[in-house]
C-alpha positions in Angstrom: 8.7 10.5 23.5 10.0 7.3 23.7 6.9 5.7 22.3 7.1 7.8 19.3 11.1 6.7 18.7 9.2 3.2 18.1 7.1 4.7 15.9 9.9 5.9 13.7 12.2 2.9 14.1 9.2 1.4 12.6 9.4 2.7 9.3 6.4 1.1 7.9 6.7 0.7 4.6 2.9 0.1 2.8 4.6 -0.8 -0.8 7.0 -2.9 1.3 3.9 -4.4 3.2 2.3 -4.8 -0.8 4.9 -6.9 -2.1 4.7 -9.1 1.4 0.4 -9.3 0.7 1.2 -10.5 -2.9 3.7 -13.1 -1.9 1.8 -14.0 0.4 -1.4 -14.5 -1.6 1.1 -16.4 -4.0 0.5 -13.4 -6.8 3.2 -12.1 -9.1 2.9 -9.0 -10.7 4.0 -9.9 -13.6 2.1 -12.3 -14.3 -1.7 -9.4 -13.6 -2.7 -7.1 -16.7 -2.4 -3.4 -16.0 -5.7 -3.2 -14.4 -5.4 -6.0 -12.4 -2.7 -4.3 -10.6 -4.3 -1.3 -10.3 -7.2 -3.0 -9.1 -5.2 -5.0 -6.4 -3.3 -2.2 -5.0 -6.5 -0.2 -4.4 -8.0 -3.3 -3.0 -5.1 -3.0 -0.6 -4.7 0.1 -0.1 -8.3 0.6 1.0 -7.9 -2.3 3.2 -4.8 -0.5 4.9 -7.3 2.5 5.3 -9.9 0.3 7.0 -7.2 -1.3 9.3 -6.6 1.8 10.2 -10.5 2.8 11.5 -10.6 -0.7 13.2 -7.6 0.7 14.8 -9.0 4.7 16.5 -12.2 2.1 17.3 -9.8 -0.5 19.5 -8.5 2.9 20.9 -12.1 3.3 22.1 -12.4 0.3 24.5 -11.3 -1.5 27.2 -8.0 -3.1 26.9 -9.3 -6.5 27.5 -12.0 -5.8 24.8 -9.6 -4.9 22.5 -7.4 -7.4 22.5 -9.7 -10.4 22.5 -11.1 -8.3 19.1 -7.9 -8.4 17.9 -6.8 -12.3 18.7 -10.4 -12.7 16.6 -9.4 -10.7 13.5 -6.1 -12.2 13.8 -7.6 -16.4 13.5 -9.8 -14.9 10.8 -7.2 -13.7 9.1 -4.6 -17.4 9.2 -7.8 -19.0 8.1 -8.1 -17.6 5.3 -4.4 -17.2 4.3 -4.3 -21.5 5.2 -7.2 -21.3 2.8 -6.0 -19.9 -0.4 -2.4 -21.2 0.2 -4.0 -25.0 0.5 -5.5 -24.7 -3.3 -2.3 -24.6 -4.7 
């Protein structure tokens, strides 16, 4: 039950996370056309779906293996954002 309360406390808001994603990518919605806004949001939501699938799959692994995979994914994401933000 305590774990369920933690999830409620997090109150994960995908719209808020989408806005943070745009900020991290140095993108303003006001600079995008309607089609680009739609496609950007679709790509973000698809990415969220993939991450949920990955989390489910990780739940089936031993903890040390899952942690290693998560660490690797974090490193890949960090390197990606370092590359795109260094271009400005």
